[in-house]
C-alpha positions in Angstrom: 25.5 -15.0 -0.9 22.2 -15.6 0.9 19.8 -12.3 0.6 17.7 -11.9 3.6 14.1 -12.7 3.7 12.0 -9.9 3.5 9.7 -9.3 6.7 6.1 -10.0 6.1 3.4 -8.4 8.3 -0.2 -9.3 8.5 -2.5 -6.5 9.4 -6.0 -7.5 10.3 -8.4 -4.6 10.0 -11.2 -5.3 12.7 -14.1 -3.5 14.6 -16.8 -4.3 16.8 -19.6 -1.9 15.2 -20.9 -3.9 12.5 -24.6 -2.4 11.5 -25.8 -6.1 10.5 -24.1 -8.4 12.5 -22.4 -6.3 15.8 -19.6 -7.8 17.7 -19.1 -10.6 14.8 -15.3 -10.7 15.2 -15.6 -12.2 18.8 -18.3 -14.8 17.8 -17.7 -18.3 18.4 -16.7 -20.3 15.4 -18.4 -22.8 15.2 -21.8 -21.8 17.2 -20.7 -24.2 20.1 -17.0 -23.7 20.5 -15.3 -22.2 23.4 -12.3 -19.9 23.7 -10.4 -16.8 22.3 -8.8 -19.2 19.7 -12.5 -20.0 18.1 -13.7 -16.8 17.8 -13.9 -15.4 14.3 -10.7 -13.0 14.9 -9.2 -16.1 16.4 -9.6 -18.0 13.4 -8.0 -15.1 10.8 -5.0 -15.3 13.4 -4.8 -18.9 13.4 -4.3 -19.2 9.4 -2.4 -15.9 8.8 0.1 -17.5 11.5 -0.1 -21.1 9.5 1.4 -19.1 6.6 5.1 -19.6 6.2 5.6 -15.9 4.8 3.9 -14.3 7.7 6.4 -12.8 10.4 3.8 -11.2 12.4 0.3 -10.5 12.9 -1.4 -7.3 14.4 -4.8 -6.2 14.7 -5.5 -2.7 13.6 -8.8 -1.6 15.3 -10.3 1.7 16.5 -9.9 3.9 19.5 -13.7 3.7 19.8 -14.7 2.3 23.6 -16.8 0.0 21.9 -13.5 -2.0 20.9 -11.6 -2.2 24.3 -12.9 -5.4 24.2 -11.2 -6.2 20.7 -7.9 -5.0 21.7 -8.1 -7.1 24.5 -9.0 -10.6 22.7 -5.6 -9.6 20.3 -3.5 -9.3 23.8 -5.1 -12.8 24.5 -4.2 -14.0 21.5 -0.7 -12.9 21.5 -0.8 -10.4 18.9 0.0 -6.9 18.3 -2.7 -4.6 18.7 -2.8 -1.1 17.2 -5.8 1.4 17.8 -6.3 4.4 15.5 -9.2 6.4 14.0 -12.5 4.4 13.1 -12.6 5.8 9.5 -9.4 6.5 8.4 -8.3 2.7 7.8 -5.6 3.7 5.8 -3.8 5.8 8.7 -4.6 3.0 11.2 -2.7 0.5 8.8 0.1 3.1 8.8 0.4 3.5 12.0 0.2 -0.4 12.9 3.2 -1.0 10.2 5.1 1.7 12.0 4.3 0.2 15.2 5.4 -3.1 13.6 8.8 -2.2 13.0 11.1 -2.6 10.0 8.9 -4.5 7.3 8.9 -4.6 3.7 5.5 -6.0 3.0 2.1 -6.0 4.3 -0.8 -8.5 4.1 -3.9 -7.1 4.4 -6.6 -9.2 6.2 -9.9 -8.6 7.7 -11.6 -9.8 10.8 -15.0 -11.3 9.2 -12.8 -13.5 6.7 -11.9 -16.4 8.7 -11.6 -18.8 5.8 -8.6 -17.4 4.2 -6.1 -20.4 3.0 -2.6 -20.3 4.2 -1.5 -21.8 1.0 -3.1 -19.3 -1.1 -1.6 -16.3 1.2 2.2 -18.1 0.8 1.5 -17.9 -2.6 0.4 -14.1 -2.9 3.5 -13.4 -1.1 5.8 -15.0 -3.4 4.1 -13.6 -6.4 4.3 -10.1 -5.0 8.2 -10.4 -4.1 8.9 -12.2 -7.2 7.3 -9.4 -9.3 8.4 -6.8 -7.3 5.2 -5.3 -7.3 3.9 -2.6 -5.3 0.7 -4.2 -4.8 -1.0 -7.6 -5.5 -4.2 -9.0 -5.4 -6.0 -12.4 -6.2 -8.9 -13.2 -8.2 -10.6 -16.7 -8.5 -10.9 -17.6 -4.9 -14.5 -17.4 -2.9 -15.7 -14.0 -1.6 -13.8 -13.2 2.0 -11.0 -15.2 0.8 -9.2 -13.2 -2.1 -5.5 -11.7 -0.7 -4.0 -8.3 -1.0 -0.7 -7.6 -0.6 1.2 -4.1 -0.3 4.8 -2.9 -0.2 5.6 -1.2 2.9 6.9 2.0 0.9 3.8 1.9 -1.3 1.9 2.1 2.0 3.4 4.7 3.4 3.2 6.7 0.1 -0.8 6.1 -0.1 -0.8 7.5 3.4 1.1 10.3 2.6 -1.2 11.5 -0.6 -4.8 9.8 -0.6 -7.2 12.4 0.3 -10.5 11.0 -1.0 -12.3 9.4 1.8 -13.0 6.1 0.5 -8.9 5.8 -0.3 -8.7 6.5 3.3 -11.9 3.9 4.6 -10.7 1.2 2.4 -6.8 1.5 2.1 -6.0 0.3 -1.5 -8.3 2.3 -3.7 -5.5 5.1 -4.1 -3.0 2.4 -5.3 -5.2 0.8 -7.5 -6.6 4.1 -9.1 -2.7 4.9 -9.8 -1.1 2.6 -11.9 1.2 5.2 -13.3 2.6 5.4 -9.8 2.5 2.1 -8.5 3.3 -1.5 -10.2 0.0 -3.2 -9.6 -0.1 -7.0 -10.3 -3.3 -9.8 -10.4 -2.7 -13.4 -9.2 -5.4 -15.4 -10.7 -6.0 -18.6 -8.5 -7.9 -21.6 -9.1 -10.5 -23.4 -7.2 -13.5 -25.7 -8.1 -16.5 -23.6 -9.3 -18.6 -24.3 -6.9 -16.2 -23.5 -4.3 -15.3 -20.2 -6.0 -19.0 -19.2 -6.1 -19.4 -19.5 -2.1 -19.7 -16.5 -0.1 -17.2 -16.9 2.6 -17.1 -13.7 4.6 -19.3 -12.6 7.6 -21.6 -9.8 7.1 -25.1 -11.2 7.8 -26.3 -13.8 10.4 -26.8 -16.1 7.5 -22.9 -15.9 6.6 -22.3 -16.9 10.1 -24.5 -19.5 9.7 -23.1 -21.2 7.0 -19.3 -20.8 8.4 -20.4 -22.5 11.7 -21.9 -25.3 9.9 -18.8 -25.6 7.6 -16.1 -25.1 10.3 -18.3 -27.8 12.4 -18.1 -30.4 9.8 -14.7 -29.7 8.1 -12.6 -28.7 11.2 -10.7 -25.1 11.9 -8.0 -25.9 9.1 -10.2 -26.7 6.1 -8.9 -25.7 2.9 -10.2 -24.5 -0.3 -8.7 -27.2 -2.4 -8.4 -30.5 -0.1 -10.7 -32.8 -2.6 -11.9 -34.8 0.2 -12.9 -31.7 2.3 -15.0 -28.7 1.0 -15.4 -29.9 -2.3 -16.7 -33.1 -1.5 -19.0 -31.7 1.1 -20.8 -29.3 -1.8 -20.8 -32.4 -4.0 -22.6 -34.0 -1.5 -24.8 -31.1 -0.3 -25.1 -28.8 -3.2 -27.6 -26.8 -1.0 -25.2 -25.3 1.1 -24.4 -22.3 -1.0 -28.0 -21.2 -0.9 -27.7 -20.4 2.9 -26.2 -17.1 2.1 -26.3 -16.9 -1.7 -28.8 -14.0 -1.9 -27.0 -11.7 0.6 -25.7 -8.5 -1.1 -22.1 -7.4 -0.4 -21.3 -4.1 1.3 
Protein backbone atom coordinates (compact mmCIF):
# COMPACT_ATOMS: atom_id res chain seq x y z
CA UNK A 1 0.00 0.00 0.00
CA UNK A 2 1.33 3.44 -0.92
CA UNK A 3 1.44 5.83 2.02
CA UNK A 4 0.06 9.35 1.47
CA UNK A 5 2.66 12.02 0.73
CA UNK A 6 3.02 14.43 3.66
CA UNK A 7 1.73 17.91 2.92
CA UNK A 8 4.48 20.52 3.15
CA UNK A 9 3.71 24.24 3.46
CA UNK A 10 6.30 26.95 2.88
CA UNK A 11 5.74 29.95 5.16
CA UNK A 12 7.53 33.14 4.12
CA UNK A 13 8.21 35.56 6.95
CA UNK A 14 7.89 39.11 5.59
CA UNK A 15 7.46 42.75 6.57
CA UNK A 16 8.28 46.07 4.95
CA UNK A 17 9.59 47.86 8.05
CA UNK A 18 13.30 47.14 7.60
CA UNK A 19 15.51 49.81 9.20
CA UNK A 20 18.47 49.37 6.83
CA UNK A 21 16.62 48.82 3.55
CA UNK A 22 12.94 49.81 3.90
CA UNK A 23 10.47 48.04 1.64
CA UNK A 24 13.07 45.54 0.47
CA UNK A 25 10.63 42.67 -0.18
CA UNK A 26 8.97 44.64 -2.99
CA UNK A 27 12.20 45.85 -4.65
CA UNK A 28 12.72 44.70 -8.26
CA UNK A 29 15.33 42.01 -8.83
CA UNK A 30 17.37 42.64 -10.89
CA UNK A 31 17.33 46.40 -10.64
CA UNK A 32 15.66 47.02 -14.02
CA UNK A 33 13.08 44.21 -13.77
CA UNK A 34 9.34 44.87 -13.87
CA UNK A 35 6.31 43.03 -12.50
CA UNK A 36 5.33 41.43 -9.21
CA UNK A 37 7.07 38.14 -10.05
CA UNK A 38 10.39 39.98 -10.25
CA UNK A 39 10.24 41.51 -6.80
CA UNK A 40 12.43 39.99 -4.10
CA UNK A 41 9.33 38.36 -2.57
CA UNK A 42 8.30 37.15 -6.01
CA UNK A 43 11.59 35.33 -6.44
CA UNK A 44 11.24 33.64 -3.03
CA UNK A 45 7.77 32.47 -4.05
CA UNK A 46 9.01 31.32 -7.46
CA UNK A 47 11.82 29.24 -5.99
CA UNK A 48 9.58 27.71 -3.33
CA UNK A 49 7.13 26.68 -6.04
CA UNK A 50 9.95 25.06 -8.02
CA UNK A 51 10.60 22.65 -5.14
CA UNK A 52 8.71 19.41 -5.79
CA UNK A 53 8.10 18.87 -2.07
CA UNK A 54 6.20 22.14 -1.46
CA UNK A 55 2.40 21.90 -1.61
CA UNK A 56 1.48 25.49 -0.74
CA UNK A 57 3.18 28.85 -0.22
CA UNK A 58 1.92 31.43 2.28
CA UNK A 59 3.37 34.82 3.16
CA UNK A 60 3.11 35.52 6.90
CA UNK A 61 3.19 39.27 7.34
CA UNK A 62 2.03 41.73 9.99
CA UNK A 63 -1.16 43.63 10.73
CA UNK A 64 0.70 46.95 10.51
CA UNK A 65 -0.74 49.35 7.91
CA UNK A 66 2.70 49.54 6.29
CA UNK A 67 2.32 45.88 5.32
CA UNK A 68 -1.01 46.33 3.53
CA UNK A 69 0.99 46.64 0.33
CA UNK A 70 2.90 43.44 1.09
CA UNK A 71 -0.34 41.55 1.69
CA UNK A 72 -1.67 42.86 -1.62
CA UNK A 73 1.54 41.76 -3.35
CA UNK A 74 1.10 38.26 -1.91
CA UNK A 75 -2.44 38.12 -3.27
CA UNK A 76 -1.27 39.24 -6.71
CA UNK A 77 1.33 36.47 -6.61
CA UNK A 78 -1.55 34.05 -6.01
CA UNK A 79 -0.30 32.76 -2.68
CA UNK A 80 -1.94 32.59 0.71
CA UNK A 81 -1.61 35.61 2.99
CA UNK A 82 -1.75 35.54 6.77
CA UNK A 83 -1.40 38.64 8.93
CA UNK A 84 -0.46 38.59 12.60
CA UNK A 85 1.52 40.28 15.33
CA UNK A 86 4.61 42.18 14.17
CA UNK A 87 6.86 40.84 16.92
CA UNK A 88 5.31 37.44 17.70
CA UNK A 89 6.48 35.73 14.52
CA UNK A 90 6.07 32.28 16.08
CA UNK A 91 2.41 33.08 16.71
CA UNK A 92 2.15 34.40 13.16
CA UNK A 93 3.53 31.10 11.82
CA UNK A 94 1.13 29.07 13.95
CA UNK A 95 -1.77 31.13 12.64
CA UNK A 96 -0.62 30.78 9.04
CA UNK A 97 -0.27 27.03 9.47
CA UNK A 98 -3.79 26.79 10.91
CA UNK A 99 -5.08 28.79 7.95
CA UNK A 100 -3.34 26.42 5.52
CA UNK A 101 -5.37 23.47 6.70
CA UNK A 102 -4.01 19.97 7.36
CA UNK A 103 -0.23 19.87 6.90
CA UNK A 104 2.54 17.79 8.42
CA UNK A 105 5.59 19.91 7.66
CA UNK A 106 6.54 23.59 7.51
CA UNK A 107 9.47 25.07 5.60
CA UNK A 108 10.49 28.41 7.06
CA UNK A 109 11.58 30.98 4.47
CA UNK A 110 12.12 34.72 4.72
CA UNK A 111 11.29 37.39 2.17
CA UNK A 112 14.85 38.75 2.06
CA UNK A 113 16.46 35.52 0.82
CA UNK A 114 15.67 35.26 -2.92
CA UNK A 115 18.46 32.83 -3.84
CA UNK A 116 17.22 29.80 -1.88
CA UNK A 117 17.87 26.74 -4.06
CA UNK A 118 14.83 24.51 -4.83
CA UNK A 119 17.02 21.39 -5.07
CA UNK A 120 18.31 21.96 -1.56
CA UNK A 121 14.77 22.70 -0.34
CA UNK A 122 13.75 19.25 -1.53
CA UNK A 123 16.85 17.66 0.01
CA UNK A 124 16.11 19.25 3.39
CA UNK A 125 12.47 18.13 3.35
CA UNK A 126 13.47 14.60 2.30
CA UNK A 127 16.00 14.35 5.12
CA UNK A 128 13.48 15.70 7.62
CA UNK A 129 10.88 13.12 6.62
CA UNK A 130 13.34 10.24 6.44
CA UNK A 131 14.65 10.86 9.95
CA UNK A 132 11.30 11.67 11.55
CA UNK A 133 12.78 14.88 12.92
CA UNK A 134 10.89 17.65 14.66
CA UNK A 135 13.31 20.27 13.38
CA UNK A 136 15.91 20.11 10.60
CA UNK A 137 18.34 22.78 9.51
CA UNK A 138 20.96 22.77 6.81
CA UNK A 139 24.54 23.99 7.04
CA UNK A 140 27.27 24.70 4.52
CA UNK A 141 25.36 27.00 2.17
CA UNK A 142 25.80 30.75 1.62
CA UNK A 143 24.22 33.09 4.15
CA UNK A 144 20.59 33.49 3.13
CA UNK A 145 20.19 30.06 1.52
CA UNK A 146 20.25 27.57 4.39
CA UNK A 147 16.88 26.00 5.16
CA UNK A 148 14.78 25.22 8.24
CA UNK A 149 12.13 22.48 8.23
CA UNK A 150 9.73 22.00 11.14
CA UNK A 151 7.09 19.40 11.85
CA UNK A 152 3.65 20.92 12.31
CA UNK A 153 3.24 19.30 15.73
CA UNK A 154 6.57 20.74 16.91
CA UNK A 155 5.65 24.21 15.68
CA UNK A 156 2.32 24.13 17.50
CA UNK A 157 4.02 22.88 20.68
CA UNK A 158 6.63 25.65 20.50
CA UNK A 159 3.83 28.19 20.02
CA UNK A 160 2.05 26.87 23.10
CA UNK A 161 5.15 26.71 25.34
CA UNK A 162 7.68 29.35 24.24
CA UNK A 163 7.73 32.43 26.47
CA UNK A 164 11.01 34.27 25.85
CA UNK A 165 10.82 37.28 23.50
CA UNK A 166 13.52 35.92 21.16
CA UNK A 167 11.71 32.58 21.02
CA UNK A 168 8.58 34.34 19.82
CA UNK A 169 10.38 36.66 17.39
CA UNK A 170 12.73 34.15 15.74
CA UNK A 171 10.41 31.09 15.53
CA UNK A 172 12.89 28.25 16.10
CA UNK A 173 15.02 29.04 19.22
CA UNK A 174 12.63 27.18 21.55
CA UNK A 175 13.01 24.03 19.44
CA UNK A 176 16.80 24.29 19.30
CA UNK A 177 17.06 24.89 23.05
CA UNK A 178 15.12 21.75 23.95
CA UNK A 179 16.71 18.68 22.37
CA UNK A 180 15.18 16.65 25.21
CA UNK A 181 11.74 17.49 23.78
CA UNK A 182 12.39 17.58 20.04
CA UNK A 183 14.43 15.45 17.66
CA UNK A 184 16.85 17.90 16.05
CA UNK A 185 18.60 17.12 12.77
CA UNK A 186 21.43 18.88 10.95
CA UNK A 187 21.91 18.31 7.23
CA UNK A 188 25.36 19.37 5.96
CA UNK A 189 25.26 20.41 2.32
CA UNK A 190 28.25 21.06 0.09
CA UNK A 191 28.93 23.82 -2.42
CA UNK A 192 32.24 25.20 -3.60
CA UNK A 193 34.02 27.26 -0.91
CA UNK A 194 33.80 30.47 -2.96
CA UNK A 195 30.03 29.99 -3.23
CA UNK A 196 29.60 29.09 0.45
CA UNK A 197 31.42 32.28 1.45
CA UNK A 198 28.92 34.54 -0.34
CA UNK A 199 26.37 36.67 1.45
CA UNK A 200 23.07 36.09 -0.44
CA UNK A 201 20.61 37.78 1.88
CA UNK A 202 19.24 41.33 1.51
CA UNK A 203 19.75 43.51 4.56
CA UNK A 204 21.87 46.37 3.24
CA UNK A 205 21.93 48.26 -0.08
CA UNK A 206 25.18 46.50 -1.01
CA UNK A 207 23.47 43.12 -0.51
CA UNK A 208 20.84 44.23 -2.99
CA UNK A 209 23.56 45.39 -5.39
CA UNK A 210 25.26 41.97 -5.40
CA UNK A 211 22.02 40.05 -5.91
CA UNK A 212 20.90 42.44 -8.65
CA UNK A 213 24.16 41.77 -10.46
CA UNK A 214 23.83 37.99 -10.03
CA UNK A 215 20.20 37.87 -11.16
CA UNK A 216 20.88 40.08 -14.18
CA UNK A 217 23.93 38.05 -15.20
CA UNK A 218 22.80 34.49 -14.41
CA UNK A 219 19.02 34.76 -14.75
CA UNK A 220 16.27 34.23 -12.17
CA UNK A 221 16.75 30.47 -11.77
CA UNK A 222 20.48 30.26 -11.16
CA UNK A 223 21.51 27.44 -8.85
CA UNK A 224 24.26 27.29 -6.25
CA UNK A 225 25.88 24.26 -7.85
CA UNK A 226 25.72 24.55 -11.66
CA UNK A 227 29.43 24.75 -12.56
CA UNK A 228 28.69 26.85 -15.64
CA UNK A 229 26.78 29.42 -13.56
CA UNK A 230 27.64 30.94 -10.20
CA UNK A 231 30.92 29.02 -9.63
CA UNK A 232 32.19 30.00 -13.09
CA UNK A 233 31.19 33.64 -12.55
CA UNK A 234 33.08 33.75 -9.24
CA UNK A 235 36.15 32.21 -10.85
CA UNK A 236 36.07 34.89 -13.54
CA UNK A 237 35.26 37.75 -11.14
CA UNK A 238 36.39 36.81 -7.59
CA UNK A 239 35.93 40.43 -6.49
CA UNK A 240 32.16 39.95 -6.50
CA UNK A 241 32.23 38.64 -2.93
CA UNK A 242 33.75 41.97 -1.79
CA UNK A 243 30.63 43.93 -2.80
CA UNK A 244 28.90 43.10 0.48
CA UNK A 245 31.48 40.96 2.26
CA UNK A 246 32.06 43.53 5.03
CA UNK A 247 28.40 43.61 6.07
CA UNK A 248 27.57 42.36 9.54
CA UNK A 249 24.60 40.05 9.91
CA UNK A 250 21.92 41.29 12.28
